[in-house]
C-alpha positions in Angstrom: 38.2 39.6 -51.7 41.5 41.0 -53.0 39.5 43.4 -55.3 37.6 44.7 -52.3 40.8 45.2 -50.3 42.2 47.2 -53.2 39.1 49.4 -53.4 39.2 50.0 -49.6 42.9 50.9 -49.8 42.3 53.3 -52.7 39.6 55.0 -50.6 41.7 55.3 -47.4 45.1 55.9 -49.1 44.3 57.4 -52.5 48.0 57.9 -53.3 49.6 55.3 -51.1 51.4 55.4 -47.7 54.1 57.7 -48.9 51.8 60.5 -49.8 49.8 60.0 -46.5 53.0 60.2 -44.5 54.0 63.3 -46.4 50.8 65.1 -45.4 51.2 64.0 -41.8 54.8 65.3 -41.8 53.7 68.7 -43.2 51.1 69.2 -40.5 53.5 67.8 -37.9 56.2 70.3 -38.9 53.7 73.1 -38.7 52.8 72.1 -35.2 56.5 71.9 -34.2 56.9 75.5 -35.5 54.0 76.5 -33.4 55.6 75.0 -30.3 58.9 76.8 -31.1 57.1 80.2 -31.4 55.2 79.5 -28.2 58.5 79.2 -26.4 59.8 82.4 -27.9 56.9 84.5 -26.8 56.3 82.9 -23.4 58.4 85.6 -21.7 56.6 88.5 -23.3 53.7 88.8 -20.9 54.1 92.6 -20.5 53.9 93.1 -24.2 51.0 90.7 -24.6 48.9 92.5 -22.0 49.8 95.9 -23.5 48.7 94.7 -26.9 45.4 93.4 -25.4 44.8 96.9 -23.9 45.6 98.4 -27.3 42.9 96.2 -28.9 40.4 97.2 -26.2 41.2 100.9 -27.0 40.8 100.2 -30.7 37.4 98.5 -30.2 36.1 101.2 -27.9 37.0 103.8 -30.6 35.2 101.7 -33.2 32.3 101.0 -30.8 33.0 97.3 -31.1 33.9 96.6 -27.4 30.8 94.5 -26.6 32.5 91.3 -25.5 31.9 91.8 -21.8 28.2 92.4 -22.4 27.9 89.3 -24.7 29.7 87.1 -22.1 27.5 88.5 -19.3 24.4 87.7 -21.3 25.6 84.2 -22.1 26.6 83.6 -18.5 23.0 83.7 -17.6 22.7 80.1 -19.0 24.9 77.5 -17.5 24.3 75.2 -20.4 25.4 77.8 -23.0 28.7 78.4 -21.1 29.4 74.7 -20.7 28.7 73.9 -24.3 30.7 76.9 -25.5 33.7 75.9 -23.3 33.5 72.3 -24.5 33.5 73.5 -28.1 36.4 75.8 -27.5 38.5 73.1 -26.0 37.6 70.2 -28.4 36.2 71.4 -31.7 39.3 73.1 -33.0 41.1 69.8 -33.0 38.4 67.2 -33.5 36.4 68.9 -36.2 39.5 70.1 -38.1 41.2 66.7 -38.1 38.0 64.8 -39.0 37.3 67.2 -41.8 40.9 66.9 -43.2 40.7 63.1 -43.0 37.4 63.2 -44.9 38.8 65.4 -47.5 41.9 63.2 -47.9 40.0 60.0 -48.1 36.8 60.9 -49.9 37.5 64.2 -51.7 41.2 63.8 -52.3 41.4 66.0 -55.3 40.4 69.0 -53.1 42.5 68.0 -50.1 45.7 69.6 -51.4 44.1 73.0 -52.0 42.8 73.0 -48.4 46.2 71.8 -47.1 47.9 74.6 -48.9 45.4 77.1 -47.3 46.3 75.6 -43.8 50.1 75.9 -44.4 49.8 79.5 -45.5 47.4 80.4 -42.7 49.6 78.8 -40.0 52.7 80.6 -41.4 50.8 83.9 -41.2 49.6 83.1 -37.7 53.1 82.3 -36.5 54.3 85.7 -37.7 51.4 87.3 -35.9 52.2 85.5 -32.7 55.8 86.6 -32.9 55.2 90.2 -33.8 52.1 90.9 -31.8 51.7 88.5 -28.9 48.4 89.3 -27.2 46.8 88.2 -23.9 43.3 86.8 -24.2 40.4 88.7 -22.6 40.0 86.0 -20.0 43.2 87.2 -18.4 41.7 90.6 -17.8 39.0 90.3 -15.2 39.3 94.1 -14.5 37.4 94.6 -17.8 34.5 92.4 -16.7 35.8 89.1 -18.3 35.6 85.7 -16.6 37.5 82.6 -17.5 34.8 80.1 -18.3 37.2 77.6 -19.9 39.2 77.4 -16.8 36.0 76.9 -14.8 35.1 74.1 -17.2 38.5 72.4 -17.1 39.2 73.1 -13.4 42.3 75.3 -14.3 42.4 78.7 -12.7 43.8 81.9 -14.1 46.3 82.2 -11.3 48.2 79.1 -12.5 47.2 79.4 -16.2 50.6 80.6 -17.4 52.4 77.8 -15.6 50.0 75.0 -16.5 48.6 75.9 -19.9 51.9 76.9 -21.3 52.8 73.2 -21.3 50.2 72.5 -24.0 49.3 75.9 -25.7 50.5 79.4 -26.5 48.5 81.5 -24.0 49.4 84.7 -25.8 48.3 83.5 -29.3 45.2 85.6 -29.6 45.9 87.5 -32.8 44.7 86.2 -35.2 42.1 83.8 -34.0 42.9 80.5 -35.6 39.7 79.0 -34.3 37.9 81.3 -36.7 40.4 80.8 -39.5 40.3 77.0 -39.2 36.5 77.0 -39.1 36.3 79.0 -42.3 39.0 77.0 -44.1 37.1 73.8 -43.3 33.5 75.0 -43.5 33.5 76.8 -46.8 35.2 74.1 -48.9 32.9 71.4 -47.4 29.9 73.6 -47.9 30.7 73.9 -51.6 31.2 70.1 -51.9 28.0 69.2 -50.0 25.1 68.2 -52.1 22.5 68.3 -49.3 21.2 71.8 -48.4 21.0 71.0 -44.7 24.6 69.8 -44.5 25.7 72.9 -46.5 23.8 75.2 -44.1 25.3 73.5 -41.0 28.8 74.0 -42.4 28.1 77.6 -43.2 26.9 78.1 -39.6 30.0 76.5 -38.1 32.3 79.6 -38.4 29.6 81.7 -36.8 29.2 79.3 -34.0 33.0 79.3 -33.4 33.1 83.1 -33.4 30.3 83.1 -30.8 32.3 80.5 -28.8 35.6 82.4 -28.7 33.8 85.6 -27.6 31.6 84.2 -24.9 34.5 82.2 -23.4 36.6 85.4 -23.4 39.4 83.8 -25.4 39.4 86.3 -28.2 38.3 89.8 -29.0 36.1 90.6 -32.0 39.1 92.1 -33.7 40.9 88.8 -33.3 38.0 87.0 -35.1 38.0 89.5 -37.9 41.8 89.1 -38.3 41.3 85.3 -38.3 38.7 85.6 -41.1 41.1 87.9 -43.0 43.9 85.3 -42.5 41.6 82.6 -44.0 40.7 84.8 -46.9 44.3 85.6 -47.7 45.2 81.9 -47.4 42.5 81.0 -49.9 43.9 83.6 -52.3 47.4 82.3 -51.7 46.3 78.7 -52.3 44.5 79.7 -55.6 47.7 81.4 -56.7 49.8 78.3 -55.9 47.3 76.2 -57.8 48.6 77.8 -61.0 51.8 75.9 -60.6 50.0 72.5 -60.4 46.4 73.0 -61.5 45.8 69.2 -61.9 46.6 68.6 -58.2 46.3 71.8 -56.3 43.2 73.4 -57.9 39.9 73.3 -56.0 37.1 71.6 -58.0 33.5 70.8 -57.2 33.3 68.3 -60.1 32.9 64.8 -58.7 35.8 62.5 -59.6 35.1 59.4 -61.7 34.3 56.3 -59.5 37.1 53.9 -58.7 37.0 50.7 -60.7 39.0 47.5 -60.1 39.3 45.0 -62.9 39.2 41.2 -62.4 
């Protein structure tokens, strides 16, 4: 019985409570930094809307401004919009946390590489939010956008700034961390997955999230591209950091030796 308890503890807490608390503290600190930045940019609505118009101009120049057409097409299906809105509200947190817990408890040797990616990406995002606060497309109905998430949650655009600012940064559109998080979770787990179906589902996840953020009018396509660039830069940064502690911070697809407990 004691041996089974030790095996269970080794699986849930591979390096003990202290290491687990350290990881929770790191992510908690990153979230507090996000909250601080949210407060700093809350009063920059004029700049945020000006930046959004700049992105529209850029996309129109590049012939990428197709978001209103995509949303109009998706709006033809109530089911598609409800599912997309639900995923936007819930997947960012639930899927990300579940994946990080899985990595920590079952693929611990690769958790620290992914953790380092997240820390770098969140730092990059905070700089982006401070330097380039941007209003999401859903705040711009004059361009043909509708706020499907507000319809889904019962929160209207007219009181979005007052109500949603209590829980989120409404001007944190650049880069899209929905896309960045999806890539930083999906690609490592796809590499670690042995089953082809599971691997394919993880590879589809970032594409699904890109579709979700566009059809719900929460991000421009450029936001998604910058989110992907943020994830790529963070992976490079985590690989560079791994040189300092290759035994701990390096990503590896080699399966660890099974845990054994004597007598």
